C-alpha positions as CSV (number, residue, x, y, z in Angstrom):
1,M,-157.8,72.6,-54.3
2,S,-155.1,73.7,-56.8
3,A,-155.4,73.0,-60.3
4,E,-152.8,70.2,-60.1
5,D,-154.9,68.6,-57.1
6,L,-157.9,68.9,-59.4
7,E,-156.1,67.4,-62.5
8,K,-154.9,64.4,-60.2
9,Y,-158.2,63.7,-59.0
10,E,-159.8,63.7,-62.3
11,T,-157.1,61.3,-63.7
12,E,-157.7,59.1,-60.7
13,M,-161.6,59.1,-61.4
14,E,-160.9,58.2,-65.1
15,L,-158.7,55.3,-64.2
16,Q,-161.4,53.9,-61.8
17,L,-163.9,54.3,-64.4
18,Y,-161.6,52.2,-67.0
19,R,-161.2,49.8,-64.3
20,E,-164.9,49.4,-64.1
21,Y,-165.5,49.2,-67.8
22,K,-163.1,46.6,-68.1
23,D,-164.7,44.4,-65.3
24,I,-168.3,44.8,-66.9
25,V,-167.7,45.1,-70.6
26,G,-168.2,41.3,-71.1
27,Q,-171.5,41.4,-69.9
28,F,-172.7,43.5,-72.6
29,S,-173.5,43.1,-76.3
30,Y,-173.5,46.5,-77.8
31,V,-171.5,49.7,-77.6
32,V,-173.5,53.0,-78.4
33,E,-171.7,56.0,-78.9
34,T,-173.3,59.2,-79.2
35,E,-172.0,62.9,-79.3
36,R,-172.2,63.2,-75.5
37,R,-172.0,59.7,-74.1
38,F,-170.5,56.2,-74.3
39,Y,-172.9,53.3,-73.3
40,L,-172.8,49.6,-72.9
41,T,-175.9,47.7,-73.3
42,N,-177.7,44.4,-74.4
43,D,-180.9,46.1,-75.9
44,V,-180.6,49.1,-78.3
45,Q,-183.1,50.3,-80.9
46,L,-182.1,53.4,-83.2
47,T,-185.2,54.9,-84.7
48,P,-184.8,57.8,-87.3
49,R,-187.4,60.6,-87.1
50,N,-188.5,63.3,-89.2
51,A,-190.1,66.7,-87.9
52,D,-190.5,69.5,-90.3
53,G,-187.9,68.1,-92.9
54,E,-185.3,67.6,-90.0
55,V,-184.1,64.2,-89.5
56,Y,-183.2,63.2,-86.0
57,F,-182.5,59.9,-84.1
58,E,-184.3,58.4,-81.1
59,V,-181.9,55.8,-79.3
60,T,-183.5,53.8,-76.5
61,M,-181.8,51.4,-74.5
62,R,-182.6,49.3,-71.5
63,D,-180.3,47.9,-68.7
64,A,-177.4,50.3,-69.8
65,W,-174.0,51.1,-68.2
66,V,-173.2,55.0,-69.1
67,W,-169.1,56.0,-69.1
68,D,-169.6,59.2,-66.9
69,M,-166.9,59.8,-64.2
70,Y,-169.5,62.2,-62.4
71,R,-172.3,60.0,-62.1
72,P,-172.5,58.3,-59.0
73,A,-174.6,55.4,-60.4
74,R,-173.6,54.4,-63.9
75,F,-176.1,51.6,-64.3
76,V,-179.2,52.8,-65.9
77,K,-182.7,51.0,-66.3
78,N,-183.9,53.0,-69.3
79,V,-182.1,55.4,-71.5
80,R,-183.5,57.6,-74.2
81,V,-181.4,60.1,-76.2
82,V,-182.5,62.4,-78.9
83,T,-180.0,63.8,-81.3
84,F,-179.3,65.2,-84.6
85,K,-176.1,63.9,-84.5
86,D,-174.5,60.9,-85.6
87,V,-175.1,57.7,-83.3
88,N,-172.6,54.7,-83.6
89,I,-173.8,51.1,-82.7
90,E,-171.3,48.2,-82.6
91,E,-171.9,44.8,-81.8
92,L,-169.3,43.5,-79.3
93,E,-167.5,40.2,-80.1
94,K,-168.0,37.4,-77.6
95,P,-165.2,35.1,-77.1
96,D,-166.2,31.4,-77.7
97,L,-166.7,29.5,-74.4
98,D,-164.1,27.0,-73.7
99,L,-165.6,24.2,-71.8
100,S,-163.1,21.5,-72.7
101,G,-161.1,22.2,-69.2
102,K,-158.0,22.6,-71.1
103,D,-155.3,25.3,-70.2
104,P,-155.6,28.0,-72.9
105,F,-152.1,28.7,-72.3
106,G,-150.7,25.3,-72.7
107,A,-149.3,25.0,-69.4
């Protein structure tokens, strides 16, 4: 396999991963970003810890989706991350449900 073939394969894998992300992101409430991974989840806890004067973070998630193109199964039941680096947790905005039956595009 040439370097060009490998690059083309990785580009296609990333595109598939992005499409999967777009399909499922609405099912989750939080985006969690660590130095190594990007997660979607509905249940996340961040716990600061202290050991010998060093502060680190323990992040636990349940029923998460992992952004990792090399993982065959991206849905994970339980995740535990321990890190000395930054952790970013963002709550996703949920669009209001419109149950009126009106066409949102005015057609």
